[in-house]
C-alpha positions in Angstrom: 0.0 0.0 0.0 1.2 3.5 -0.7 2.1 5.5 2.4 0.2 8.7 2.9 0.5 11.4 5.6 -2.8 10.2 7.0 -1.5 6.6 7.3 1.7 8.0 8.8 0.0 10.0 11.6 -2.3 7.1 12.3 0.7 4.7 12.7 2.5 7.2 14.9 -0.6 7.3 17.2 -1.2 3.5 17.2 2.3 2.9 18.4 2.0 5.3 21.4 0.7 4.7 24.9 0.6 8.4 25.8 0.3 11.7 23.9 0.5 15.4 24.6 -1.8 17.5 22.3 -0.8 21.2 22.0 -3.2 23.9 20.8 -1.9 27.2 19.5 -1.7 30.5 21.4 -4.7 32.8 21.3 -6.8 29.6 20.9 -9.8 29.6 18.7 -12.6 27.1 18.1 -10.7 25.0 15.6 -7.5 24.4 17.6 -9.4 23.6 20.8 -12.2 21.7 19.2 -9.8 19.7 17.1 -7.5 19.0 20.1 -10.3 18.1 22.5 -12.0 15.9 19.8 -8.8 14.1 19.1 -8.0 13.6 22.8 -11.3 11.8 23.3 -10.5 9.7 20.2 -7.1 8.7 21.7 -8.7 7.9 25.1 -11.2 5.6 23.4 -8.1 3.8 22.0 -6.7 3.4 25.5 -4.0 6.0 25.1 -3.3 8.4 28.0 -3.7 11.8 26.5 -4.1 15.4 27.5 -4.4 18.9 25.9 -2.2 21.8 26.7 -2.3 25.5 25.6 -0.1 28.4 26.6 -3.1 30.7 26.7 -6.4 30.4 28.6 -9.5 29.1 27.0 -11.7 31.9 25.7 -15.0 32.6 27.4 -17.1 31.5 24.5 -15.4 28.1 24.2 -15.6 27.0 27.8 -18.8 25.0 26.8 -16.5 22.4 25.0 -16.5 19.0 26.6 -13.4 18.7 28.9 -12.3 22.2 28.2 -11.7 22.5 32.0 -8.9 19.9 31.7 -6.8 22.1 29.4 -3.7 23.4 31.2 -0.4 25.2 30.4 1.7 22.3 31.6 4.4 21.5 29.1 5.6 18.0 28.1 6.2 15.6 31.0 6.8 12.0 29.9 4.4 11.5 26.9 5.7 9.3 24.1 4.5 11.6 21.3 3.5 15.2 20.9 0.8 16.3 18.5 0.5 20.0 17.5 -3.0 20.9 16.5 -3.8 23.7 14.0 -0.3 25.4 14.3 1.5 26.4 11.1 4.9 26.8 12.9 6.4 26.2 16.3 6.2 29.8 17.3 2.4 29.4 17.3 2.6 27.0 20.4 4.3 29.7 22.4 5.9 28.8 25.8 5.0 25.1 25.3 7.8 24.8 22.8 10.9 23.1 24.4 13.7 22.8 22.0 15.4 19.8 23.7 12.1 17.9 24.0 11.0 18.6 20.4 14.4 17.3 19.2 13.9 13.9 20.7 10.2 13.2 21.0 8.3 12.3 17.8 6.2 15.3 16.7 3.0 14.9 14.7 2.0 18.1 13.0 -1.8 18.2 12.2 -2.8 21.4 10.4 -4.7 22.9 7.5 -2.8 26.1 6.8 -1.2 26.7 3.4 1.8 28.3 5.1 2.6 25.4 7.4 6.4 24.9 7.8 6.3 21.1 8.0 8.2 21.0 11.3 7.0 17.5 12.5 8.5 14.1 12.1 5.1 13.4 10.5 3.2 16.2 8.8 -0.5 15.6 8.3 -1.1 18.9 6.6 -3.8 19.5 4.0 -5.6 22.6 2.9 -9.1 22.3 4.2 -11.6 24.8 5.7 -10.6 23.6 9.2 -8.2 21.3 11.0 -11.2 19.6 12.5 -12.0 18.0 9.1 -8.5 16.4 9.2 -9.1 15.1 12.7 -12.4 13.6 11.6 -10.6 11.7 8.8 -8.0 10.6 11.2 -10.6 9.3 13.7 -12.1 7.2 10.8 -8.7 5.9 9.8 -8.0 4.9 13.4 -11.3 3.0 13.5 -12.9 5.0 16.4 -16.6 5.3 16.3 -17.8 8.9 16.8 -19.9 9.8 19.8 -21.6 13.1 20.7 -18.6 14.4 22.7 -16.1 13.9 19.8 -18.7 15.2 17.3 -19.4 18.3 19.3 -15.8 19.2 19.6 -15.0 18.7 15.9 -18.2 20.5 14.7 -17.1 23.5 16.8 -13.8 23.5 14.9 -15.6 23.6 11.6 -18.3 26.1 12.6 -15.6 28.5 14.1 -13.1 28.4 11.2 -15.8 28.7 8.5 -17.7 31.5 10.4 -20.8 29.4 10.2 -20.1 28.0 6.7 -19.6 31.4 5.2 -15.9 31.4 4.2 -14.8 31.0 0.6 -13.0 27.7 1.4 -16.1 26.0 2.7 -16.4 23.1 0.4 -18.9 20.2 -0.3 -16.5 18.0 1.8 -16.8 20.5 4.7 -20.6 20.3 4.6 -20.5 16.5 4.4 -18.2 16.4 7.4 -20.6 18.7 9.3 -23.5 16.5 8.4 -21.7 13.4 9.6 -20.9 15.1 13.0 -24.5 16.2 13.4 -25.7 12.7 12.7 -23.2 11.5 15.4 -24.9 13.7 18.0 -23.5 17.3 17.7 -26.0 20.1 17.9 -25.4 22.8 15.3 -27.7 25.2 17.0 -26.0 24.9 20.4 -22.5 25.2 18.9 -23.4 28.2 16.7 -25.0 30.0 19.6 -22.1 29.4 21.9 -19.5 30.5 19.3 -21.2 33.5 17.8 -23.8 34.8 20.2 -22.0 35.3 23.5 -20.0 38.4 24.1 -18.6 39.8 27.4 -19.1 43.3 28.8 -15.4 43.8 28.5 -15.6 43.4 24.7 -18.4 46.0 24.5 -16.3 48.5 26.5 -13.2 47.8 24.3 -14.7 47.7 20.9 -16.4 51.1 21.2 -13.3 53.3 21.3 -11.4 51.0 19.0 -14.0 51.1 16.3 -14.5 54.8 16.8 -10.9 55.4 15.6 -11.1 53.0 12.6 -9.3 54.1 9.5 -9.9 53.3 5.8 -7.3 54.2 3.1 -6.1 52.6 -0.1 -8.6 49.8 0.2 -7.4 48.9 3.7 -9.5 49.1 6.9 -7.7 49.0 10.2 -8.0 49.5 13.9 -5.5 49.6 16.8 -5.9 48.1 20.2 -3.3 49.9 22.3 -2.2 49.3 25.8 -3.6 52.7 26.7 -7.1 51.7 25.5 -6.8 48.3 27.3 -6.0 50.1 30.6 -8.7 52.7 30.2 -11.4 50.2 29.4 -10.0 47.6 31.9 -10.4 45.0 29.2 -8.1 41.9 29.0 -6.4 40.8 25.8 -9.2 38.3 25.0 -11.7 41.2 24.6 -10.3 42.0 21.2 -11.2 38.5 19.9 -13.5 38.7 16.9 -12.5 42.2 15.8 -10.7 40.9 12.7 -13.7 39.0 11.5 -16.0 41.9 12.3 -13.9 44.3 10.2 -14.1 41.9 7.2 -17.8 42.4 6.9 -17.6 46.1 5.9 -18.0 47.3 2.4 -15.3 49.4 0.7 -12.2 47.5 2.0 -10.2 44.9 0.1 -8.2 44.0 3.2 -8.5 44.7 6.9 -6.1 44.6 9.9 -6.3 44.6 13.6 -3.1 45.8 15.4 -3.0 44.7 19.0 -0.2 46.2 21.0 1.4 43.8 23.5 3.3 44.7 26.6 6.8 43.5 25.5 7.2 45.8 22.4 5.5 43.4 20.1 2.4 43.8 18.0 -0.1 41.1 17.2 -1.5 41.5 13.7 -4.7 39.9 12.4 -5.4 40.2 8.7 -8.5 39.5 6.5 -9.1 40.1 2.8 -11.5 39.6 -0.1 -10.9 36.7 -2.5 -7.9 37.5 -4.7 -5.9 39.5 -2.2 -3.5 37.0 -0.5 -2.8 38.1 3.1 -1.1 34.8 3.9 2.0 35.9 2.1 2.1 39.2 4.0 1.9 37.3 7.3 4.4 34.7 6.2 7.0 37.3 5.3 6.6 38.8 8.8 7.1 35.5 10.5 3.4 34.4 10.7 1.1 32.5 8.4 -2.5 31.5 7.7 -4.8 31.4 4.8 -5.1 33.6 1.7 -8.1 35.4 3.2 -7.3 35.1 6.9 -3.8 35.2 8.4 -1.8 36.7 11.2 1.6 37.4 12.7 3.3 38.9 15.7 6.0 41.5 14.9 8.6 43.0 17.2 8.6 46.8 17.1 6.7 49.9 18.0 3.1 50.0 17.0 3.5 52.9 14.5 6.4 51.2 12.8 4.7 47.8 12.6 1.5 49.4 11.3 3.3 51.1 8.4 5.3 48.0 7.5 2.1 45.9 7.4 0.1 48.5 5.5 2.8 48.8 2.9 2.8 45.1 2.4 -1.0 45.0 2.2 -0.9 47.8 -0.5 1.5 45.6 -2.5 -0.8 42.6 -2.1 -3.8 44.6 -3.3 -1.8 45.9 -6.3 -0.6 42.4 -7.2 -4.2 41.2 -7.1 -5.3 44.0 -9.4 -2.5 43.2 -11.8 -3.6 39.6 -12.1 -7.2 40.7 -12.9 -5.9 43.2 -15.5 -3.5 40.7 -17.1 
C-alpha cells in the first residue's frame, strides 16, 4: 500500500501509549475543538492523552467538553507530541521546548497553506478547518464517533468557516458537518455558543477602538493599544473577533487589527477579499495562515509595525489588481 500522511499520523498514534496534544496560542474554536475531539479519540483507544495550551480558554469556548482539563503544563513524559492547527512552532508559544522537540516524535496536524512542515510526521492538507482532518484521522483509526467527539469537531468547523460562510467552505466541509450532526453534535447549540455570546469587556473595548477605525487605499484597520486596554479595563481576549467583524464592511479589500502587547510586540490579524492574499504578507513577517485570513506577531513599536504591514497590504492589493488586468 502507498504510504500517505494520514497513514503516517495514524501509525504514529497507534504505536504510542501516551500523547500530549498542543493547541496554538490565542486559541480559537478550531484548535481547541480539534484538540479536544482528538484527545477523546485517543482515550477511546486506551491512550493516555491530555491537551495543553499556553493561553487560557476563551470565554465563549468553555462549553466544549473537557475544556476545563486544558492546562499550560508542558511536556512531562508523553511518548508523542501532536501539535494541532499550528502552522509553525512559534504558534505554540511557551510550550515549545527545543530539547524535548528534538527527541520526542512530533505529529504536525494542520490545514494552513503556510505550514512549515516541522514535524516528524506532517499531516497537513488545505481544508476549511483542521477539525476536518481530525475527523478523517478518527475514521482511519477505527474509532466510532460519539456526541462528545462530534461536538468538539463541529465546533472547529463552525468556528473556522464563520458558520459555513468562508470561501474555502467546500462540499466536503458540509459533508463532514452532516456526519458530525448525525453523530450527536448540535449545530444550533454550537453556533449559539461560538457567535452569540460576548462579554461586557468586549463592549467596552470595541467602542473606542472602532470609533478610531481608518480606511485608506482599500485597507480598513484598527488599533488596540495598551492605553485603551488600561482605560477600558479589558483583557487581551476582549479584542477577539474584531478581525472577522472588520471583514464584513464594504469598501475594503483588506483589513487589519493591530494589538499592542506589553513587550514591544504587535499582534496583527489580517483579513481580505478573495484574490488578495494576506497569507504571504503574514508569512513574510514570521506568521502564516490562509489567503483570506492570516496573522503574525511582529517586534517593534506600534506605529512602525503598522506602516510595515500597511505597505505590504498595499502591495498585495496591487498584485491582485495586476492579475485581474492581465
